[in-house]
C-alpha atoms as one frame of an Amber mdcrd trajectory, in Angstrom:
protein
  28.796  51.080 -14.010  29.285  49.104 -11.226  27.399  51.699  -8.608  24.365
  51.098 -10.947  24.512  47.420 -10.365  24.549  48.189  -6.730  21.820  50.171
  -6.739  19.376  47.927  -8.645  20.659  44.951  -6.313  19.482  47.013  -3.296
  16.170  47.694  -5.363  15.964  44.095  -5.814  16.530  42.662  -2.285  13.899
  45.407  -1.095  11.163  44.218  -3.280  11.813  40.911  -1.916  11.602  41.695
   1.640   8.309  42.154   3.041   7.278  45.654   4.255   6.732  45.930   7.955
   3.454  44.693   9.503   2.067  47.899   9.823  -1.870  46.521   8.912  -4.093
  46.387  11.862  -5.979  42.685  12.092  -8.459  41.570   9.834 -10.972  41.565
  12.546 -10.087  45.519  12.986 -10.204  45.987   9.733 -13.684  44.282   8.720
 -15.029  46.068  11.404 -13.608  49.472  10.295 -14.694  48.725   6.954 -18.511
  47.836   7.811 -18.647  51.008  10.078 -17.246  52.919   7.118 -19.800  51.361
   4.683 -22.476  52.281   7.138 -25.013  50.462   5.107 -28.794  49.667   6.422
 -28.999  46.636   5.348 -24.985  45.378   5.769 -22.060  45.111   3.149 -21.520
  42.347   1.332 -18.048  40.316   1.439 -16.998  42.225  -2.467 -18.018  45.985
  -1.012 -16.131  44.913   2.505 -12.719  43.854   0.420 -13.074  47.262  -1.609
 -12.772  49.546   1.662 -10.207  47.324   3.040  -7.975  47.865  -0.526  -9.164
  51.485  -0.488  -8.106  52.141   2.914  -4.882  50.076   3.269  -3.579  50.008
  -0.207  -0.891  47.099  -0.070  -2.293  44.187   1.209  -0.975  40.301   1.540
  -1.351  38.038  -1.457  -3.708  36.147   0.257  -6.521  38.914   0.830  -9.168
  37.398  -0.326  -8.547  33.928   1.551  -7.671  35.699   4.786 -10.753  38.145
   4.375 -13.369  34.369   3.959 -12.037  32.847   6.849 -11.911  36.038   9.010
 -15.797  36.814   8.068 -16.616  33.263   9.005 -14.814  33.395  12.274 -16.442
  36.329  13.217 -19.915  35.083  11.958 -19.605  31.916  14.105 -17.957  33.865
  17.058 -21.043  36.135  17.083 -19.198  39.548  16.309 -21.051  39.599  12.815
 -24.377  38.455  11.417 -25.229  37.767   8.098 -28.511  38.703   6.430 -29.264
  37.863   2.754 -25.193  37.658   2.093 -24.408  40.898   3.598 -22.300  40.632
   7.040 -23.497  43.723   9.808 -22.869  44.756  13.075 -24.967  42.354  15.742
 -28.037  44.468  17.124 -27.178  45.105  21.136 -30.834  44.653  21.912 -31.654
  41.298  20.127 -31.695  38.326  22.208 -28.702  36.025  22.279 -28.459  33.364
  19.526 -29.583  29.579  20.498 -27.956  26.985  19.536 -29.172  23.703  18.017
 -31.992  21.200  19.011 -34.559  21.694  21.945 -33.136  23.667  24.303 -33.019
  21.495  27.929 -35.321  21.736  30.957 -34.761  24.267  33.713 -33.622  22.700
  36.173 -35.360  23.313  40.064 -32.499  24.709  42.430 -31.988  21.884  45.121
 -32.897  22.763  48.631 -30.016  23.021  50.690 -28.616  19.982  52.398 -30.213
  17.660  50.259 -28.086  14.893  49.097 -29.307  12.947  45.632 -29.847   9.091
  45.852 -26.941   7.205  44.036 -27.514   6.544  40.355 -28.862   3.491  39.502
 -26.862   0.166  38.470 -27.067  -0.672  35.016 -28.838  -4.089  33.430 -32.247
  -5.656  34.658 -33.292  -5.133  37.935 -34.150  -8.419  40.303 -37.583  -9.495
  41.025 -39.172  -8.751  43.921 -38.862 -11.307  46.887 -41.395 -11.659  49.316
 -38.941 -10.719  52.687 -40.401 -12.905  54.840 -40.099 -16.362  52.674 -36.867
 -17.994  53.069 -34.064 -18.089  50.900 -34.348 -20.860  48.691 -30.816 -21.982
  47.551 -30.953 -23.064  43.661 -30.305 -27.392  43.294 -28.689 -28.894  40.912
 -31.088 -29.878  38.328 -31.024 -34.031  38.205 -34.560 -35.003  37.193 -35.949
 -34.260  34.060 -35.958 -36.938  30.517 -32.039 -37.516  31.517 -30.985 -35.970
  28.613 -28.502 -32.850  28.631 -29.269 -29.435  26.957 -27.829 -28.949  23.876
 -27.022 -30.582  20.733 -25.854 -34.577  21.384 -22.406 -35.579  20.833 -21.470
 -36.662  17.433 -20.021 -39.920  19.389 -21.437 -40.841  22.695 -19.369 -40.777
  25.590 -18.664 -44.513  26.250 -16.768 -45.999  29.796 -13.113 -46.096  28.749
 -12.043 -49.391  28.596  -8.454 -50.441  27.338  -8.551 -52.524  24.673  -5.985
 -54.824  24.604  -4.889 -57.061  21.462  -4.224 -61.143  22.261  -0.348 -60.293
  22.445  -1.105 -57.953  25.564   0.102 -54.925  23.865  -1.943 -51.728  23.906
  -3.058 -50.651  20.887  -1.795 -46.822  20.173  -3.965 -43.842  18.235  -4.903
 -43.544  14.729  -5.060 -45.886  11.895  -2.736 -48.704  12.410   0.247 -49.005
   9.862  -0.557 -51.660   6.743   0.771 -54.771   7.321   4.000 -55.935   5.120
   3.394 -59.379   3.087   6.579 -61.606   2.312   7.530 -61.223  -0.996   7.225
 -65.199  -2.780  10.910 -66.419  -3.373  12.260 -65.660  -7.038  11.747 -68.328
  -9.630  14.824 -69.980 -10.709  17.041 -69.330  -7.603
């Protein structure tokens, strides 16, 4: 009986260990399936999956996800083209695919020894001046109505004069303290 248990344990461990990876890469399997199917209008995803399953037999559990990922990747790289949900090999005589948007204008080649001018500075360019006119130094604005720019101050600035009380003590800032009056003498004392 011990030998039967050992055999069953060995079978279980063999089933848990993945088989050695003898499968080719997914791009190779996809290209092989498309070549084997050899359809004129290309092959769709399910036909490619069936061809790979029939050719290679045991596949990883995430086969459908891996297949979709590699098909999209190969389509973006340009190894496959897609037409009406069918994948096919690109035509070698077809012109290369353009990217999105307007293509840039072709640049004319620069002559030898040509040094391009420095880039323009940022901001608004200064006004043109007469080169023979004397340079004027901006003077402080003293004329006009005598008012300063902007909103007038809430409390106009008055020359600071020290206000002294009759006793000669300087008044402090803020509200003065409340003066306490003497309480009248209690009755019946």
